C-alpha positions as CSV (number, residue, x, y, z in Angstrom):
1,M,-40.8,34.4,-26.2
2,Q,-40.6,31.1,-26.8
3,D,-40.2,31.7,-30.5
4,F,-37.3,33.4,-29.8
5,E,-35.0,30.8,-28.9
6,R,-35.4,29.1,-32.1
7,I,-35.8,31.9,-34.4
8,S,-31.9,32.8,-32.9
9,S,-30.7,29.4,-33.4
10,R,-31.9,29.4,-37.2
11,I,-30.6,33.3,-37.7
12,D,-27.3,31.7,-37.1
13,T,-28.0,29.4,-40.3
14,F,-28.0,32.6,-42.8
15,R,-24.6,33.4,-41.9
16,D,-22.6,33.2,-45.2
17,E,-25.9,34.5,-46.8
18,M,-25.5,37.5,-44.7
19,I,-22.2,38.0,-45.4
20,D,-22.6,37.4,-49.2
21,M,-24.9,40.1,-49.0
22,Q,-22.7,42.2,-47.4
23,I,-20.2,41.5,-50.4
24,Q,-23.0,42.4,-52.8
25,L,-24.0,45.6,-51.4
26,C,-20.4,46.8,-51.2
27,A,-19.8,46.2,-54.5
28,L,-22.5,48.7,-55.6
29,P,-21.1,52.0,-54.0
30,A,-24.0,54.2,-53.2
31,I,-21.7,57.8,-53.3
32,S,-23.4,60.6,-53.3
33,P,-23.3,62.4,-56.3
34,S,-22.1,65.7,-54.5
35,S,-19.1,63.6,-53.6
36,G,-18.7,62.1,-57.1
37,G,-20.5,59.3,-56.7
38,E,-24.1,58.2,-58.9
39,G,-26.2,57.8,-55.9
40,E,-27.8,54.6,-54.5
41,A,-30.0,53.7,-57.9
42,A,-28.3,50.4,-58.0
43,K,-28.1,49.3,-54.6
44,A,-31.6,50.5,-54.2
45,D,-32.6,47.9,-57.2
46,A,-30.1,45.3,-55.6
47,L,-32.8,45.9,-52.1
48,L,-36.1,45.7,-53.9
49,K,-35.0,42.4,-55.6
50,F,-34.6,41.5,-51.8
51,L,-37.4,42.6,-50.5
52,K,-39.5,41.1,-53.0
53,N,-38.2,37.8,-52.7
54,T,-38.5,37.9,-48.7
55,G,-42.7,38.0,-48.5
56,F,-42.4,42.1,-47.9
57,E,-45.4,44.0,-48.7
58,D,-46.6,47.4,-49.5
59,I,-43.2,48.4,-51.0
60,T,-42.7,51.8,-51.9
61,V,-40.5,53.7,-53.5
62,A,-40.2,57.2,-52.6
63,K,-38.1,59.1,-55.4
64,A,-36.4,62.5,-54.4
65,P,-35.4,64.6,-57.5
66,D,-31.5,64.9,-57.6
67,L,-30.8,66.2,-61.4
68,D,-26.8,65.3,-60.1
69,A,-27.9,61.8,-60.0
70,D,-27.6,59.5,-63.2
71,T,-30.5,58.3,-62.6
72,G,-32.8,61.8,-62.0
73,Y,-33.7,60.5,-58.4
74,R,-32.9,59.9,-55.1
75,P,-34.5,56.8,-53.9
76,N,-36.1,55.9,-50.7
77,I,-37.1,52.4,-50.0
78,F,-40.4,51.4,-47.5
79,A,-41.7,47.6,-46.9
80,Y,-44.1,45.8,-44.4
81,Y,-43.8,42.7,-43.1
82,R,-46.8,42.2,-41.6
83,G,-47.7,41.4,-38.0
84,K,-50.6,39.9,-36.2
85,N,-51.8,43.5,-35.3
86,S,-51.4,47.0,-37.7
87,A,-51.9,49.4,-34.1
88,K,-48.4,49.9,-34.8
89,T,-44.8,49.5,-36.5
90,I,-41.6,48.3,-35.6
91,W,-39.0,50.5,-38.0
92,I,-35.5,49.8,-38.6
93,L,-34.2,52.3,-40.4
94,C,-31.1,52.5,-42.3
95,H,-29.3,54.7,-45.2
96,M,-28.0,53.1,-47.9
97,D,-25.8,55.9,-48.7
98,V,-21.9,55.5,-48.0
99,V,-18.8,58.0,-47.9
100,P,-16.1,58.1,-50.6
101,P,-13.2,55.9,-49.8
102,G,-10.9,58.5,-49.0
103,E,-7.1,58.1,-49.5
104,L,-6.7,54.3,-51.4
105,S,-3.2,53.6,-50.2
106,K,-4.6,53.6,-47.1
107,W,-6.4,50.6,-47.6
108,R,-5.2,47.0,-47.7
109,G,-7.7,45.7,-50.5
110,N,-10.3,47.0,-52.9
111,P,-12.7,49.2,-50.4
112,F,-15.5,48.0,-52.9
113,K,-14.4,44.8,-53.3
114,A,-15.2,43.3,-49.9
115,W,-13.1,40.6,-48.5
116,V,-13.4,38.3,-45.3
117,E,-10.7,38.4,-42.3
118,E,-10.1,37.3,-38.7
119,G,-14.0,37.0,-38.3
120,K,-15.0,40.6,-39.7
121,I,-15.8,41.6,-43.4
122,F,-14.1,44.5,-44.8
123,G,-15.2,47.5,-47.1
124,R,-16.6,50.7,-47.4
125,G,-20.2,50.9,-46.1
126,V,-19.7,47.4,-44.6
127,E,-20.1,49.0,-40.7
128,D,-21.7,52.1,-41.9
129,N,-24.9,50.8,-42.4
130,Q,-24.7,47.9,-44.0
131,Q,-23.8,46.0,-40.7
132,D,-27.6,46.5,-39.6
133,M,-29.3,47.5,-42.6
134,V,-27.9,43.3,-43.5
135,A,-29.0,42.6,-39.9
136,S,-32.7,43.7,-39.8
137,L,-33.1,42.0,-43.3
138,F,-32.4,38.8,-42.5
139,A,-33.8,39.0,-38.9
140,I,-37.1,39.5,-41.0
141,K,-36.4,36.4,-43.5
142,T,-35.9,34.2,-40.8
143,L,-39.6,35.2,-39.4
144,Q,-40.5,33.9,-42.9
145,A,-38.4,31.3,-43.1
146,E,-39.9,30.0,-39.9
147,G,-43.7,30.8,-40.5
148,L,-44.1,33.5,-37.9
149,K,-45.4,36.7,-37.4
150,P,-44.4,39.1,-35.4
151,N,-46.7,40.6,-32.8
152,Y,-46.7,44.0,-34.9
153,D,-46.2,45.2,-38.2
154,V,-42.2,45.4,-39.0
155,G,-41.6,48.0,-41.2
156,V,-37.7,48.5,-42.8
157,A,-36.8,52.0,-44.0
158,L,-33.6,52.1,-46.5
159,V,-33.1,56.1,-46.9
160,A,-30.7,57.6,-49.2
161,D,-28.5,60.9,-48.6
162,E,-27.6,60.3,-44.6
163,E,-24.1,60.9,-45.7
164,M,-24.6,64.4,-47.1
165,G,-27.4,65.6,-45.2
166,N,-30.9,64.0,-45.7
167,E,-32.6,66.3,-47.6
168,K,-33.0,64.2,-50.4
169,G,-33.4,61.3,-48.0
170,L,-35.2,61.2,-44.9
171,T,-36.0,65.0,-44.6
172,Y,-37.5,64.7,-47.9
173,V,-39.5,61.5,-46.8
174,L,-41.0,63.0,-44.0
175,K,-42.4,66.5,-46.0
176,H,-43.9,64.1,-49.1
177,S,-44.8,61.0,-48.3
178,N,-44.1,60.4,-44.5
179,P,-45.1,56.6,-42.9
180,F,-44.3,57.0,-39.5
181,R,-46.9,57.5,-36.9
182,K,-46.2,58.7,-33.1
183,Q,-47.3,54.8,-32.0
184,D,-44.7,53.7,-33.8
185,L,-41.5,52.1,-33.0
186,I,-38.4,53.5,-34.7
187,V,-34.8,52.0,-34.6
188,V,-32.3,53.8,-36.1
189,P,-28.9,51.6,-35.9
190,D,-27.0,54.9,-36.8
191,A,-24.9,54.9,-33.5
192,G,-23.5,52.4,-31.2
193,N,-20.1,51.3,-29.0
194,A,-18.2,48.2,-29.5
195,D,-20.1,46.1,-25.9
196,G,-23.6,47.2,-27.5
197,T,-24.8,48.9,-24.4
198,M,-24.9,52.6,-25.9
199,I,-28.7,53.6,-26.9
200,E,-28.5,57.2,-28.2
201,I,-31.6,59.5,-27.2
202,A,-30.5,63.1,-27.6
203,E,-27.6,64.8,-30.0
204,K,-25.9,68.0,-29.2
205,S,-26.1,71.0,-31.9
206,I,-23.4,70.9,-34.4
207,L,-22.4,74.3,-35.3
208,W,-19.3,74.5,-37.9
209,L,-17.1,77.7,-38.7
210,K,-14.9,78.9,-41.0
211,F,-12.7,81.8,-40.3
212,K,-11.4,83.7,-43.2
213,T,-8.7,86.7,-41.8
214,F,-7.6,88.8,-43.9
215,G,-4.3,90.8,-43.1
216,E,-1.6,92.4,-45.7
217,Q,1.1,90.4,-47.5
218,A,5.0,91.3,-46.8
219,H,8.2,89.4,-47.1
220,G,9.1,87.3,-44.2
221,S,12.3,89.6,-43.8
222,T,10.3,92.5,-43.5
223,P,6.8,92.0,-41.5
224,E,6.6,95.7,-40.4
225,K,5.3,96.4,-43.9
226,G,2.8,93.6,-43.3
227,V,-0.2,92.5,-41.4
228,N,0.5,88.6,-40.7
229,S,-3.0,86.8,-41.1
230,F,-1.0,83.6,-40.0
231,R,-0.8,85.1,-36.2
232,A,-3.8,86.9,-36.2
233,A,-5.8,84.1,-36.5
234,S,-3.5,81.5,-34.5
235,F,-4.8,83.8,-31.9
236,L,-8.0,83.7,-33.1
237,V,-7.7,80.0,-32.1
238,T,-6.5,80.4,-28.3
239,E,-9.4,83.1,-27.8
240,L,-12.2,80.5,-29.1
241,N,-10.3,77.9,-26.6
242,K,-11.8,80.0,-23.9
243,L,-15.7,79.0,-24.9
244,Y,-14.7,76.0,-22.9
245,Q,-15.0,77.9,-19.8
246,T,-17.5,80.0,-20.9
247,F,-20.0,77.2,-21.6
248,D,-18.8,74.9,-19.1
249,Y,-22.0,72.9,-17.8
250,K,-21.9,69.5,-18.0
251,D,-24.9,67.0,-18.8
252,L,-24.0,63.1,-17.5
253,I,-26.3,61.8,-20.0
254,F,-24.2,62.4,-23.0
255,D,-20.4,61.3,-23.4
256,P,-18.3,63.3,-23.3
257,P,-20.6,65.2,-20.5
258,I,-19.2,68.8,-22.0
259,S,-19.6,71.4,-24.9
260,T,-16.8,70.7,-27.6
261,F,-15.0,73.7,-29.6
262,E,-12.2,72.4,-31.6
263,P,-10.1,73.9,-34.5
264,T,-10.1,71.1,-37.1
265,K,-9.3,72.1,-40.7
266,K,-6.7,74.4,-42.2
267,D,-6.6,75.8,-45.9
268,P,-2.7,76.5,-46.7
269,N,-2.6,80.5,-46.5
270,V,0.7,80.9,-49.0
271,P,2.9,78.3,-50.9
272,N,6.9,79.1,-49.9
273,I,8.4,79.7,-46.3
274,N,9.4,83.8,-46.8
275,T,6.4,85.4,-47.3
276,I,4.0,86.8,-44.5
277,P,0.5,85.8,-45.6
278,G,-2.3,88.1,-46.5
279,E,-4.9,85.9,-46.0
280,D,-5.6,83.0,-43.6
281,V,-8.6,80.5,-43.1
282,F,-9.3,77.8,-40.6
283,Y,-12.2,76.0,-39.6
284,M,-14.0,74.9,-36.0
285,D,-16.0,72.0,-35.5
286,N,-18.5,73.0,-32.2
287,R,-20.5,70.4,-30.4
288,I,-22.7,72.1,-28.1
289,L,-25.3,70.3,-25.1
290,P,-28.9,71.3,-25.6
291,Y,-28.5,73.2,-22.6
292,Y,-27.1,76.5,-24.8
293,S,-28.3,78.0,-27.7
294,L,-26.3,78.7,-31.3
295,E,-27.2,82.2,-30.7
296,D,-25.0,82.5,-27.3
297,V,-22.5,80.5,-28.3
298,E,-22.2,83.0,-31.8
299,E,-22.1,85.9,-30.0
300,Q,-19.4,84.8,-27.9
301,V,-17.5,83.9,-31.1
302,K,-18.2,87.2,-32.1
303,I,-16.8,89.3,-29.0
304,A,-13.7,86.8,-29.6
305,M,-13.2,88.6,-33.1
306,D,-13.3,91.4,-32.6
307,R,-11.1,91.3,-29.6
308,V,-8.4,90.3,-32.5
309,E,-9.1,92.1,-35.2
310,K,-8.5,95.5,-33.2
311,E,-5.7,93.6,-31.2
312,F,-4.0,92.9,-34.9
313,N,-5.7,95.0,-37.5
314,V,-7.0,92.3,-39.3
315,K,-10.2,91.8,-40.8
316,I,-12.2,88.6,-39.7
317,V,-15.4,86.9,-41.6
318,M,-16.9,84.2,-40.3
319,E,-19.2,81.7,-42.4
320,K,-21.3,79.0,-41.2
321,E,-20.7,75.6,-42.9
322,Q,-23.5,73.7,-40.8
323,R,-25.6,74.7,-38.1
324,S,-28.2,72.2,-36.6
325,P,-29.7,72.8,-33.3
326,A,-30.3,69.9,-31.5
327,A,-33.8,68.6,-31.9
328,P,-35.7,67.3,-28.4
329,P,-34.3,64.4,-27.2
330,T,-36.3,60.7,-26.9
331,S,-37.5,60.2,-23.4
332,P,-35.2,57.6,-21.6
333,E,-38.9,56.0,-20.6
334,A,-40.3,55.3,-24.6
335,P,-41.5,52.5,-25.2
336,V,-38.6,52.5,-28.1
337,V,-36.1,52.3,-25.4
338,H,-37.2,49.4,-23.2
339,A,-37.5,47.5,-26.2
340,L,-34.2,48.0,-27.2
341,K,-32.9,47.1,-23.3
342,R,-35.0,43.7,-23.0
343,G,-33.6,42.5,-26.7
344,I,-30.5,43.8,-25.5
345,K,-30.3,42.0,-22.3
346,D,-31.4,39.0,-23.9
347,V,-29.4,38.5,-26.4
348,Y,-26.1,40.1,-25.5
349,K,-26.5,39.7,-21.7
350,K,-25.4,43.3,-21.5
351,E,-27.8,46.3,-19.4
352,A,-27.4,48.9,-21.4
353,K,-28.7,52.6,-20.8
354,P,-29.6,55.7,-22.5
355,I,-26.8,58.2,-23.7
356,G,-26.5,61.4,-25.9
357,I,-23.3,62.2,-28.3
358,G,-22.4,64.6,-30.3
359,G,-22.6,63.6,-33.8
360,G,-25.5,63.7,-35.9
361,T,-27.9,60.7,-37.0
362,L,-31.3,59.7,-39.1
363,A,-33.1,60.0,-35.8
364,S,-32.6,63.7,-35.5
365,P,-35.1,64.8,-38.7
366,L,-37.1,61.9,-36.8
367,R,-37.2,63.9,-33.5
368,W,-37.9,67.4,-34.9
369,S,-41.1,65.9,-36.5
370,D,-42.0,64.6,-32.6
371,F,-41.4,61.0,-33.4
372,D,-39.1,59.1,-30.2
373,A,-36.7,57.3,-32.4
374,A,-33.3,55.0,-30.6
375,C,-30.3,55.1,-32.1
376,W,-28.5,51.5,-30.8
377,S,-26.6,48.8,-32.9
378,K,-23.0,47.0,-31.6
379,N,-20.4,47.8,-33.7
380,E,-16.5,48.5,-33.6
381,E,-17.1,52.4,-34.5
382,T,-14.9,52.3,-38.2
383,A,-17.1,54.2,-40.4
384,H,-15.3,56.2,-42.7
385,Q,-11.9,54.8,-41.8
386,P,-9.6,53.4,-44.2
387,N,-10.1,49.6,-43.9
388,E,-13.7,50.1,-42.5
389,Y,-15.0,46.2,-41.3
390,C,-17.6,44.6,-39.9
391,V,-17.6,42.3,-37.0
392,I,-19.9,39.4,-38.1
393,D,-20.9,38.0,-35.0
394,N,-22.0,41.8,-34.2
395,M,-24.1,41.5,-37.4
396,M,-25.8,38.5,-36.0
397,G,-26.2,39.6,-32.6
398,D,-27.9,42.3,-33.9
399,A,-30.2,40.6,-36.1
400,K,-31.4,38.8,-32.8
401,V,-31.8,41.9,-31.1
402,F,-33.8,43.0,-33.9
403,A,-35.9,40.1,-34.2
404,H,-36.4,39.7,-30.3
405,I,-37.7,43.0,-30.4
406,F,-40.5,42.1,-33.3
407,L,-41.4,39.0,-30.9
408,Q,-42.2,40.9,-28.1
409,P,-46.0,41.8,-26.9
């Protein structure tokens, strides 16, 4: 690893270029057409130009058809920087798409005109997922600048549609043009924490539910003439809170170590105060440990619904907004986990550990396809927030971790 000190110092010289690339990419909003955007094509074109100028080989674009996108497709880019041995590839897998900025009044500047302030870059997408996209690309550019070959091939995968479920992105790729092999190391910088010690190897099942409660509308002064759907739905919320007691297993590899069952969004019912609502709608976000099956949770939800229907004389309809069983976890002893641990220790002087999380990442489709993948980055977890930012030192440090992995035997 003598070359690593040389590489680490060289990465520091690219600081301004990396900031400039962040600003340029931020100005190309890669928002899903289903969220009112144009897709990732413009950002993909900019990235392809960089790859062609940085010594990458075998650059391919898998185009997932999407008639709602301006180009008619969603681009997924794959490129290699060849090493001394092609027996395996070390992949960094990032996503190009970003979420909409949300309420503009909450931003201190234009979310798509990134600005630098106090060691941070602000703008939509600068942390999720551009921080480590830029970090990985410049880790490889540094190898090229120093005339060094990694011990194995290095691959970058820049995919579309992560924010809206991967159907036009990684899921499409795995079905139609899969470049991954079982022996490959796959790093997904799509989850992390502030000190860089979390290596995500497992995810919870996700179950998003929508509940429609139907009663009978009436005047607020004569509730006996109607059936208050809001009251019944509120009671259902308290009944569903008992899921915490029914499914109370703890798995300390996860943070938090329990299954969570939380009411979240609520639709408006009636526009005025003096009307008993005849219909009420609310939603739940459930993150369930792999220890439990979604079928068992759904059965208990149905039992709670039946109790409320009988007690309040209402009709309740449940709809599944998202249902994603947990993928098999990556082993804590997988080579990619150990490679990350070594890099994190040398760069950040921290002992990282494998952890499970409640959120969904790009690692999930890979794990369903029997690939070991580990999620990691050092970030402030500002993704999807107003005034999203990337700590520049994190971007630089993560580039060094990736370079460290590329140079490992």
